[in-house]
C-alpha positions in Angstrom: 19.4 7.3 285.0 22.3 8.4 282.9 21.3 6.1 280.1 17.8 7.5 280.1 19.1 11.1 279.8 21.5 10.0 277.1 18.8 8.3 275.1 16.6 11.3 275.3 19.4 13.5 274.2 20.1 11.2 271.2 16.4 11.2 270.4 16.3 15.0 270.4 19.4 15.1 268.2 17.9 12.6 265.7 14.6 14.5 265.7 16.4 17.8 265.2 18.4 16.2 262.4 15.3 14.7 260.9 13.4 18.0 261.1 16.5 19.8 259.7 16.6 17.4 256.7 12.8 17.8 256.2 13.2 21.6 256.4 16.0 21.5 253.9 14.1 19.2 251.6 11.0 21.5 251.8 13.2 24.5 251.0 14.8 22.6 248.1 11.4 21.6 246.8 10.1 25.2 247.1 13.1 26.5 245.2 12.7 23.9 242.5 9.1 24.8 242.1 9.9 28.5 241.9 12.7 27.8 239.3 10.3 25.7 237.3 7.6 28.4 237.4 10.1 31.0 236.3 11.5 28.7 233.5 8.0 28.0 232.3 7.2 31.7 232.3 10.3 32.6 230.4 9.6 29.8 227.9 6.1 31.2 227.3 7.5 34.6 226.7 10.1 33.2 224.3 7.4 31.3 222.4 5.2 34.4 222.3 8.2 36.4 220.9 8.9 33.7 218.3 5.3 33.6 217.2 5.2 37.4 216.9 8.4 37.4 214.9 7.0 34.7 212.6 3.8 36.7 212.1 5.8 39.8 211.3 8.0 37.9 208.8 5.0 36.4 207.1 3.4 39.9 206.8 6.6 41.2 205.3 6.8 38.4 202.8 3.2 38.8 201.8 3.7 42.6 201.3 6.8 41.8 199.1 4.8 39.3 197.1 1.9 41.8 196.7 4.3 44.5 195.4 6.0 42.0 193.0 2.6 40.9 191.7 1.4 44.5 191.2 4.6 45.3 189.3 4.2 42.2 187.1 0.5 43.0 186.5 1.4 46.6 185.5 4.1 45.3 183.1 1.6 42.9 181.6 -1.0 45.6 181.2 1.5 47.8 179.4 2.5 44.9 177.1 -1.1 44.2 176.3 -1.7 47.9 175.5 1.3 47.9 173.2 0.1 44.8 171.4 -3.4 46.2 171.1 -2.0 49.5 169.6 0.1 47.5 167.2 -2.9 45.4 166.2 -5.0 48.6 165.6 -2.2 50.0 163.4 -2.0 46.7 161.6 -5.8 46.6 161.1 -5.8 50.2 159.9 -3.0 49.3 157.5 -5.2 46.6 155.9 -8.1 49.0 155.8 -10.4 47.1 158.1 
């Protein structure tokens, strides 16, 4: 009789240990899943921020180029006007 009781007690202990291990594994898996979700979410936020920064930097560079191009065009216009005036004076000097 004692051996039967002992076997049942051992069985219960092994089941409890097995359930405990399964419970711990389930908790560990759930924690891993949550950490992965949070990590993925943070990565998505970081990627979004980087893309936004890149877009802003591109806009800034484009605006700087536009300003530089406008300045160069105005300088060229002024140079053309000066050359045209010099040419007019030259032509008037020749009597044309």
